[in-house]
N, C-alpha and C positions, 0 to 999 in steps of 0.2 A: 772482678769485684767493683768495677767502676759504677757509681750511682748517678753521677751528673757529669755531662760534658758541657763546659761553658766556654764561649768565645766571643770576641768582639767582631761584629759584622763589618763595621767600617772603622779601620784602625787609624787613629789620627797622628801617631808619631811617624808612621811610614807611608801613609796614603794608600794603604792596601785594602782592597775590597775582597773579603774572604770568600772562598767557594762554599757558601753556607749550605747549599743543597747536599753536596758531597759529605760535608762534616756531619750534618744532621742525620743523613742516611746511615753512615757508619756507626753513629752513636745509637740510633734506634735499633739497628741490627743486633746490638749487644745489650739491649734492654735498658740503656741509660737514658735519663732525662736530658733534654736539650735546653740549656739556658743561654739566651742570646742578648748581648748588649747592642742596641740599635740607636745609640745616642746620636751618632753622626749620619745615620742613614734614613731614619723615619722622616718622611716628607720630602726626601730628595731622590731616593731610588726605591724600587719595589722592595717591600719587606713581606715575603710570602709566608706568613705565619702558619696557616693551616696546610697549605700545599706542601711545605717542606718539613712539616712535623715538628715545629718548635713548641716546646711545652711551656716555657716561661720566657717572656720577652719584656724588656724594659727600655725606656728611652729617656730623653730630656726634651724640654720645650724650647731651649734657647738656640738650637742650631737650625736644622732645615725646616722646622715648624715656625721659626722666626717669632717666637714669643719671649717675654722676659723669663729669665731663669727662675727655677724654684719648684716646678712640677716635674714629676717623673711618671709619664704614661706607662701602664703596666698591663699585661694580659697573661692569664694563667689558664691553661685548659684543664679538662677533667682529670687527665693523667697527673698533672702537676698538683691539683687540689687533693687528689687521693694520696699523693706522697706527703702532703702537709698533714692530712688527717691521720695518717698512719705513724706519725712520729711517736717515739717511745718516751721522749722527754719534752719539757716545755722549752719554747724558744727563749733564750736568755735575754734578748733585747726587745723591749716594748716597741721601739721604733721600727724594727725590722720583722715584727711578728705578723706574717701574712695570714695566719689563722685568725687573728683578731681583726685584721683589716677585712678579711672575707666576711666576718660577722657584721662588721660596720656597714658594708655595702649590701649585706643580705637582708632578709626579712626581719631579723632580730633587731637591727640597728643598734648593736652594742657599741658604746662610745669607744673611740680610739684616738681621735684627734679633732681639732677644730679646722674645718676646711678653709683654705685661703680663697675666699669668694671672689675677690678682685682678680686673682690669678686665673681662676676658672673662666671668668668673663673674657679675659685676654686670650685664653686658649680657644674659647668659642669663636671669637672674631678671627683668629688666625686660621682656624679650620674652615670658616666660611670663605676666606680668601682662597684657600686651597681648593675648596669645592667649586668655586666660581672659575678658577683657572682650569681645573680638571687634572687628575693625576697623570694621565698620559702626556699632556702638554707640559706639566711641571717636570716630569722625569726627563722629557726631551730637552727642556731648557737647561737643566743641570748638565746633561751630557754635552750639549752643544757648547755651552760656555766653558766647560772644563777643557774640551778639545781645542777651542779657540785660544784659551790662555796658554795651554801647553805648546801649541804651535808658535805663538808669539814669543814665549820664553825661550824656545829652541833657537830663535834668531839671536838671542843674547848668550848662547852657549850653555844654556841650562837644560839638562836632560832629566826626564822623570826618574824617580827612584824605582817604582814598581814596573814590571813589564806590562805591556798594553792590556793583556787579558785580566790583570789584577788591579787596574787603576781605579781609584775611587773618584767619582764625579764631583763629590761635594768638598773635596780637599785635594789640591794639587801639590805634590811634594817633589822638589827638584834638587839636584846636586848643585852646590855653589861652584862656579867655575874657578879653576886654579888661579890664585893671585888676587881674587876679589875678597875684600875684608867684610866678613859677616856683619860685625857690629856697626861699622861705618855706614854701610848701605842701609841697614834697618833704622839707624838713628836719623839719617837724613830723610828717609821716607816718612818717618813719624813726625819729625819737627817741621820739615819744609812742605810736605804734601799731605800731612794728616792721615797717612796710611800706615797701619800697623801690620807687619808681616811676622808670622810666627817663626821662631828659630828652631833649630834641631833639638831633640830631647835625647838624653842618655848618650849612647855611642855616636849619635848623629849630631851632637852639639857642635856648632861651628862648621858643619859640613853640608847641611841642607837648609832650604827655606820651605815653609809650609803656608800655602795661600788658601784661605778659606773661601769656598764658593758655595755658600749655603743659603737656602731659602730665598728671601727677598734680596739678599746680597749677590745672588748669582744672576747678574744682568750684564748685557753686552756693554752698556755704558761704564760699568765698573771694570770690566776686563780692559777696555780701551784706556780708561783713566790710569789704571795700574801700569799698563805697558808704557804709556807716555812718561809717567812719573819715574818708573824704574829706569827707562832709557836716559832721562835727564840726570838721574842720580849717578848712574854708571859713567856717563860722559863727564860729569862734574868731578868724579874721582879718577878720571884719566884712563878709562877703559875703552873708549872709542867704539860705541855701538850705534846702530841705526834704529831709532824708534819707528821710522817710517816703514822699514822692512818688517819689523815686528807686527805693526798694525796691519800691513798687507797680508801677512801670514794668517793672522787671526781672521781677517775679512774673508779669506778664501774658505775657511771652515764654515763661516756663516751661510755659505751657499749650499752647504751639505743638506741632503735629504735624510729622512728617518732611516732609510735603508742603509746608508753609509755611516751612520752614527754608532752602530753596534748596539748590543744589548747589555744589560747589567746582570751581575751574578746574583 
């Protein structure tokens, strides 16, 4: 009786990249619609909408697209539109009524909202930058920087939360080493180095750190700056680590070729 299978492609509390192809295949085999949240994946890793049979996909502009927040890119295929048209009752929320939004973008041009024109211009510029870089190069950059940061953090005793085959390139999540104070490290990074690191959410509160590696922020210079700042902070707090070793570990990754960087799910 399942009508919709919804999941988060790139899960930000755990740093997990979902096996989206397998999930979508299982859902479609049972006749269910596939609804996918790609807020932290669009623009950073492949989102194979048609190839994997996603029916409805939404995202946000503020992460791997590197735009100001406020827009939600959305795509709905014919199967999804048919499900909207076959509803037996009206959608209760004007804001979330996709049938009205479909008419707004259709030939009827039925009013639904006033478009945020400046935001659309911002998105246009961001997409131009993506087109100039090229998707293949952009995806490669995210993978490389994620691997380099992970290698450097390992020198500080910080191991990734997800296994290698499920790691998200745009967000690196690691366990906090035993004896290291979560709040003290993040506070010094923020106040002394002007770097904000995400703390754990839910059951992971105080147990993990979350390092965003998204869009224009996913750069070698940022990886190296973070490793130096984190090394200084840990040493200041008496943990005795080597930033030089962390930088060397990251540098070794940057010699990696496309073949050894792996693929994304």
